[in-house]
N, C-alpha and C positions, 0 to 999 in steps of 0.2 A: 684504208691502208695505203701506204705510200709505195710507189714503184721504185725499185733500185736500178739505177742506170749502170752501165758497164764500168764506170769509174768509181762506183760506190756511192754516188750522190743520190739524194732523194729527189724525185721528179716533182712532187707536189707539196714540198714543205712551204708553209705560209710565210715564214720569216726569211726565206732565202737560205736557210741552213741546210747542209747536206748531212748524210748519215755519219760522216767523220767529224762533224762539228764545225766545219768551215762554212763560211757564208759566200754565196755567189752574188756578185753585184751587177751582173748583166753586161759588164764592159770588158769581159775577158779576164777579169781579175777575181780572185777569191782569197779570203783570209780567215784566220781564226780570230776569236774575240780578243786575244792578246796582241793582235797586230801582226803576227808572223804570217808569212805567205803560205798558202796551201800547197804550193809546189816546192816549198823549201828554199826559195831563193833568198839570198842574203848578199850584202855588199862584201868587198874585199876584206874588211876587218872582221867579218863573221857576224855582224849585227844584222838584225832583220831590217829589210827595206820597206818603206811605206810608199804606196801609190797615192798621188795627189787626189785621184778620183775616189779612192777608198776613204780618204780622210774627209773629203767633201760629203760623201754619203753618210758617214758617221755624224757629221755636223748637222746634216739635214734631218737625220733621225732624232737627234737631240732637240732640234728646233721644233719638230713635230710634237715631241713629248711635252715640251714646255708650253706650246700653244694649247694642247689638250688640257694641261693643268690649269692654265689661265681661263679656258672656257668653262671648266667645272667651277672654278672660284667665282666667276662672273655670274653664275646662276644663283648664288646665295644672296639673301637679302642684305642690303647695305642701308643703314640709317642715313637719312639726309643730314647734312651738316649745316648748323646755324652759324653764320659769320657775325661776330660781334663788332667787327671793324677795328678792334684793338689787337694788341699783341697777346700772345699766350695760346693756350690749348683751345682748339676749336670745340664747340659744343655740339654734340650729336642731338638731332631733333627726335627725341622720344616723347610721345604725347602721353598725357594722363589717361586718355581713353584707351590707348594701346595697353598700358600697364594694368588698368582696371579690368579690361577684358581678359588678359592673361591670368591675373590673380583670381578672377571669378571662375576661370576654368581650371583652377587648382595647379597651376604651374609654379615651381619654385624659382628662386632668383637665378640659380645656375641654368635652368632650362630657358628662362626668359632671356638671359644674356646670350645663350647659344642661338636662339631664334632671331634675335635682333642683331646678332653679330657684333656685340659690344662686350665689355668686361663686366664681371659680376659687381665690381666696385662701382661702375657707372650705373648699373641698375639700382644699387643701394642709394647712390646719390640722388637719383630721380625719385625713389621712394620718399626720401627725406624732403626733397623739393616740393613734391605734390602731397605730402603728408599721407602717404599710403603705407599699408603694412599687410604682409601676407598673414600674419597672426590675427589680424582683425577679421579675416574671413573664416577663422576656425569657429567651431560651435562652442558655446559656453554651457553645455549641459553638464550637470553634476554627475558624479559617479553613481549616486543612489538613483537619480532619475534615469540614467542610462541602464542600470540594472533592471528597473521596473519595465522599461520599454523592451529590453531584451527578453525578459521572462514572458511578457504578453505575446511577443512574436513566437517564442518557442511553444507556448500553450496553444496558440492558433495553429501552428504547424502540426502539433500532436493531434488536435481535434480533427483537422483535415485528413490526417492519415487514418484515424479511426473511422471516419466516414467512408473513405475509399475502401478500407478493409471490410467494412460492413456491407458494402454494395456488391462485393465479389461473391 
């Protein structure tokens, strides 16, 4: 719980904000998020004045936020680029082994694109290039064969349940 100082400001606010919503920047100035001064000061025309130090602190805050965003983005996988030496779009180095592994583990094109940080269209182009297909990994069991397997499993479960019930 925060302690309230005599002036109404919070003593332990993490972001430098006080109970009245103003921010204390440690240089003797404080301001609200709209840029107005916490002490109500304004210039002769009635406009809110800005302290250069306050503006610099806002800029530093923005730079820190951008750096954090860049750090998070740098953690994602980036496909290496193959340079053809000519003009035009650069080709991303996605290997057949990568795609085969992901297909074998039942990932769809949208998930593969997300993991490799490329477009779904690029995934489909590589499927064509390497003559791969997600549909080729599907089972070709007929409906009647599937029904037969399902019935045998259900009969096996029923038999197990009878054995367990008989043991009690």
